[in-house]
C-alpha atoms as one frame of an Amber mdcrd trajectory, in Angstrom:
protein
 -25.847-172.592 -87.465 -28.245-171.048 -84.968 -25.366-169.572 -83.000 -23.948
-168.113 -86.202 -27.186-166.353 -87.165 -27.645-165.170 -83.621 -24.194-163.584
 -83.689 -24.900-161.878 -87.049 -28.258-160.510 -85.877 -26.770-159.219 -82.626
 -23.935-157.502 -84.474 -26.438-155.918 -86.862 -28.552-154.579 -84.028 -25.491
-153.094 -82.313 -24.402-151.423 -85.555 -27.872-150.017 -86.103 -27.963-148.647
 -82.585 -24.556-147.013 -83.037 -25.618-145.409 -86.325 -28.835-144.114 -84.734
 -27.001-142.720 -81.737 -24.503-140.961 -83.978 -27.283-139.469 -86.048 -29.173
-138.296 -82.939 -25.977-136.820 -81.519 -25.428-134.925 -84.733 -28.933-133.476
 -84.578 -28.533-132.429 -80.952 -25.107-130.934 -81.549 -26.104-129.050 -84.718
 -26.937-125.368 -83.955 -30.339-124.029 -84.867 -30.677-121.674 -87.811 -30.929
-118.689 -85.460 -27.902-119.785 -83.449 -25.922-120.353 -86.605 -26.936-116.939
 -87.900 -25.972-115.259 -84.660 -22.658-117.117 -84.540 -21.881-116.219 -88.132
 -22.744-112.566 -87.541 -23.726-112.011 -91.170 -27.248-113.436 -91.444 -29.187
-111.434 -88.851 -28.901-107.847 -90.060 -28.972-105.118 -87.429 -29.135-101.365
 -87.218 -27.981 -99.427 -84.118 -28.984 -95.823 -83.480 -28.743 -93.266 -80.681
 -31.802 -91.207 -79.828 -31.987 -88.123 -77.633 -34.828 -86.414 -75.844 -35.270
 -83.656 -73.306 -37.848 -81.814 -71.290 -37.721 -78.501 -69.462 -39.228 -77.306
 -66.206 -38.780 -74.532 -63.693 -36.651 -75.615 -60.699 -38.478 -76.068 -57.426
 -35.572 -75.915 -54.970 -32.277 -74.137 -54.415 -29.116 -75.047 -52.530 -26.774
 -72.411 -51.139 -23.625 -72.358 -49.020 -24.028 -70.041 -46.035 -21.445 -69.458
 -43.349 -19.581 -67.305 -40.867 -15.948 -66.298 -40.969 -14.395 -65.057 -37.705
 -10.991 -63.597 -36.912  -9.305 -63.015 -33.544  -5.902 -62.834 -31.917  -6.117
 -66.444 -30.696  -7.682 -69.540 -32.151  -9.849 -69.944 -29.041 -11.249 -66.436
 -29.341 -11.923 -66.907 -33.045 -13.628 -70.252 -32.429 -15.792 -68.884 -29.589
 -16.908 -65.946 -31.709 -17.617 -68.177 -34.707 -19.569 -70.724 -32.658 -21.784
 -68.059 -31.113 -22.562 -66.460 -34.477 -23.051 -69.789 -36.251 -25.528 -71.040
 -33.647 -27.529 -67.830 -34.025 -27.400 -68.118 -37.810 -28.627 -71.723 -37.873
 -31.427 -70.859 -35.458 -32.487 -68.038 -37.783 -32.410 -70.291 -40.827 -34.754
 -72.715 -39.069 -37.045 -69.836 -38.061 -37.292 -68.951 -41.748 -38.872 -72.361
 -42.427 -35.914 -74.558 -43.383 -36.081 -78.066 -41.898 -33.134 -79.395 -39.906
 -32.692 -82.189 -42.482 -32.005 -79.525 -45.121 -29.122 -77.955 -43.173 -25.798
 -79.773 -43.357 -22.311 -78.678 -42.368 -20.256 -78.526 -45.556 -17.047 -76.939
 -44.347 -15.136 -76.087 -41.191 -11.595 -74.874 -40.700  -9.215 -73.068 -38.364
  -6.148 -71.391 -39.860  -3.603 -68.744 -38.894  -3.405 -65.327 -40.527  -0.063
 -63.811 -41.394   1.496 -60.392 -41.723   2.574 -59.010 -45.076   5.908 -60.821
 -44.862   4.060 -64.133 -44.767   5.976 -65.393 -41.745   4.584 -63.685 -38.660
   1.264 -65.012 -37.317  -1.057 -62.115 -36.592  -4.112 -64.094 -35.501  -6.448
 -66.898 -36.389  -9.405 -67.375 -38.687 -12.302 -69.785 -38.306 -14.677 -70.660
 -41.143 -17.886 -72.631 -40.696 -20.243 -73.246 -43.607 -23.555 -75.060 -43.963
 -25.236 -76.238 -47.135 -28.879 -75.155 -47.022 -31.601 -76.555 -49.275 -34.405
 -74.067 -49.827 -37.538 -75.901 -50.900 -39.806 -72.834 -50.909 -37.865 -71.453
 -53.831 -40.002 -68.331 -54.136 -38.673 -67.317 -50.722 -35.001 -67.784 -51.615
 -34.297 -64.075 -52.065 -35.881 -63.155 -48.746 -34.004 -65.930 -46.939 -30.657
 -64.774 -48.327 -31.341 -61.243 -47.159 -32.343 -62.450 -43.707 -29.335 -64.727
 -43.153 -26.947 -61.899 -43.957 -28.755 -59.746 -41.400 -28.436 -62.653 -38.956
 -24.633 -62.695 -39.204 -23.730 -64.693 -42.306 -20.742 -63.113 -44.026 -20.067
 -65.845 -46.619 -22.823 -66.734 -49.066 -21.942 -68.482 -52.328 -22.622 -71.331
 -54.720 -26.357 -70.963 -55.203 -27.599 -73.737 -57.481 -31.084 -74.705 -58.588
 -32.604 -78.125 -59.106 -35.720 -80.266 -59.197 -36.525 -82.276 -56.099 -38.233
 -85.213 -57.825 -37.184 -85.446 -61.486 -38.614 -88.944 -62.151 -41.629 -87.769
 -64.159 -39.450 -85.464 -66.238 -36.903 -88.230 -66.808 -39.688 -90.514 -68.036
 -40.878 -87.863 -70.494 -37.337 -87.308 -71.759 -36.803 -91.063 -72.109 -39.982
 -91.509 -74.159 -38.864 -88.693 -76.444 -35.437 -90.304 -76.851 -36.934 -93.681
 -77.768 -39.237 -92.046 -80.326 -36.265 -90.156 -81.760 -34.255 -93.366 -82.038
 -37.035 -95.121 -83.924 -37.420 -92.226 -86.350 -33.685 -92.281 -87.021 -33.653
 -96.056 -87.488 -36.613 -96.003 -89.877 -35.027 -93.264 -91.966 -31.720 -95.130
 -92.191 -33.418 -98.445 -92.938 -35.517 -96.880 -95.700 -32.450 -95.312 -97.259
 -30.791 -98.731 -97.234 -33.807-100.402 -98.834 -34.920-102.199 -95.684 -37.326
-101.887 -92.783 -37.030-101.781 -89.021 -37.914-104.947 -87.133 -38.011-105.827
 -83.451 -35.819-104.264 -80.787 -32.799-106.436 -80.044 -31.200-104.345 -77.296
 -31.635-100.983 -75.605 -29.697 -98.909 -73.049 -30.116 -95.395 -71.703 -28.297
 -92.467 -70.125 -30.154 -89.900 -68.022 -28.671 -86.502 -67.345 -29.464 -82.876
 -66.673 -28.014 -79.577 -67.658 -25.400 -77.992 -65.459 -27.077 -76.284 -62.497
 -27.267 -72.529 -62.577 -24.802 -71.139 -60.046 -24.759 -67.659 -58.587 -21.950
 -66.300 -56.457 -22.088 -63.158 -54.413 -20.336 -61.348 -51.588 -22.264 -61.221
 -48.338 -21.224 -57.680 -47.503 -22.647 -56.448 -50.811 -25.901 -58.260 -50.096
 -26.082 -56.668 -46.688 -26.110 -53.222 -48.289 -29.154 -54.018 -50.421 -32.366
 -52.212 -49.519 -34.634 -55.109 -50.531 -34.509 -58.858 -50.792 -31.842 -60.373
 -53.007 -33.105 -60.807 -56.591 -33.033 -64.483 -57.547 -33.800 -65.669 -61.076
 -34.366 -69.424 -61.200 -34.443 -69.840 -64.960 -35.284 -73.294 -66.310 -33.836
 -76.769 -65.824 -33.332 -79.210 -68.676 -33.627 -82.953 -68.112 -32.158 -84.967
 -70.974 -32.106 -88.641 -71.882 -30.140 -90.647 -74.411 -30.882 -94.177 -75.550
 -28.989 -96.564 -77.765 -31.214 -99.084 -79.508 -30.322-101.968 -81.788 -33.126
-102.975 -84.149 -33.448-105.939 -86.450 -32.999-104.762 -90.026 -35.428-106.552
 -92.309
């Protein structure tokens, strides 16, 4: 009899333990209300908007392509002439206050020239160009005039920019975020709801196309005064996409 009751009690305890374990497993495996809502996709309401912002400032630097083009009967003669003139030009650019780090070779080439029939080689042409960053932008016109006098016969692609745009980008970003919230609140109100917490946010920073000026060096050389340079204004823009909780 004792063995019988012992067997019954043991079996009951095992069954109880199994039932408890199953119940605990069900609790652990069951998703939370938030998880279930997120998985279902229809409980947590959201609203996604795109906001834009921008700020403007005068550029504080300019970049220009400056070079020398030489022609001669032989490639060696053309190269020697070009090298001599280019060395003098770079020396003059440095004398005008441009740091060596702001002068970078951007193009070099040696090519034959042909007669009108396009088949007979009449000589050779050498082109050497440097990209020059002018940080004293108020002196850009004077520098352009001086480099032409120093032997530059190709000057083109002047573009303006801002050396350190971080502060302007931050201002544009703040404006974009404020714009996004205004848009979200207006949409939520129209839908009979309200804007809640931010669920996600991403941004895109950009700037307007740089102002570019092209000119012929020989025309500049004929000018009686420094080259007129109008810097205009740069626009830094930002765009953010924000997803809010819709209450």
